[in-house]
N, C-alpha and C positions, 0 to 999 in steps of 0.2 A: 172202209173202216179197218177191218183186219185182214182183208185180202192180201195185201203185200207181205204181211207177216207170215201167213200160211204159205203163200207162194215161195218165199225165201227158204222156209224150212224144207219144202219138198225139192225145189230147184237146186239148192246148195248141197244136197246129199249125193255123193258121188255114185253109190249103187243105183239110186233112182235115175239119175241123169244118164248113166250108162245105158239103162234100159229104155228110156223114153226120149232122150235127147232134150230138146226144148218144147216137147209136146205136153205141156201142163197149161191148162186153161181154166181161168175163173168162169164160173156160170156153166154154159154149154160148150160142148166141143164144136169148133167151127167145121162147117161142111168141107169135106175132102181132106180133113186132118189124117195123117197117117197114124196107124196103130203099130205098137201099142201106145196108149196115151192116158193121161190122168186129167180129170176135171175135179174142181172143188166148188162147193156152193156155201155161201155165207149168209144166205137170205133168212135162215132160221135162227140167226144170231141177233139179238136185240140189245140196244142200249138200256142200261138199268136206270131207274129214276133215283139217282143218288146225288148228293151235293158236291161230289168230286168234279172239279172243273175240267179235268182231263177226260173223263168218260170211262165208265165201267160197263162190261157187257157179259152176257151169259146166253148160251143156246146150243144148238146142235150144228156141228160142222160136218158136212157130208163130202166125202172123198170118193170119187168114182173111178173105175178102171175100165177101159175098153181094150180088147185084144181081138185078133183075127179069130175066126171060128175054130181053128185047130190049135189055138194058143193057150190051152188050159194051164199048162205048166208055167207060161208067162204070167198068166193071171195070178197063179199062187205065189210066184216069186215077187211080183209087184205088191201083192197084199202084204207079205212078210216085210218087204222093205219099208212100205208106208207105215205099218204098225211100229217098226223099230224106230222110226223117226218121231212119230207123233204120240204114240201111247205113253202115257205117264210124263209127257213133256212139261217141264216147269222151268221157265226161263224167259228171256227177252228175244224178240225177233222183230226187226224193222219197226220200231216205235210202238211195240206193244209187249206188255208183260203177260204171258199166257201160262194157263194151267189146263192140260188136256187129259181127259180120262180115257181108259181103254175103249176100244172100238166095239161096236155092235155090228155085225154083218147082216145085210139084208140078203134075201134070196138072189142067187145068180139069175141072170136073164140072158136070152139070146134074141137078137134083133133080126128078124127074117129079112128085112130090107137091106141092112148093111152087111149081114152075115157076121156081126161082132158078138162076142161074149162080153157081158157087162156085170160088174160087181160094184156095190156101194158099201162104204164103211161110214157109220155114223159115230162121231166123237162128241161127247159133251165138253164144252170149252168155256172157260171163264177168263176174264182178263181185264186189263186196264190199259188205256192208251197212255203213253208216256211222251 
């Protein structure tokens, strides 16, 4: 639904791409993906029951960051870059008109198995497919 629009916003930003390259994934991060990387989830965004034939949606966009265990500075840099692109965004991206509210940060986490630091940002998003 809106995954391509979110992907384009993140992928087309030069500072983000300089930090993660092409390591931006919808859903979960593929096993073996190098870090730093970004994932985003759109499963908490739902179509609204409106009579607009194009489709309107509202919900929570989750954007996650993973870095190596010693990469806290990278985590902070990616956080700032993602916020700069998405917070208060109002415009069109790949077939969707979007309005994105400021992020709420969830607690940072450390994965013992992968030795990665993780952070998720939750954005309220509304929009319409065009």
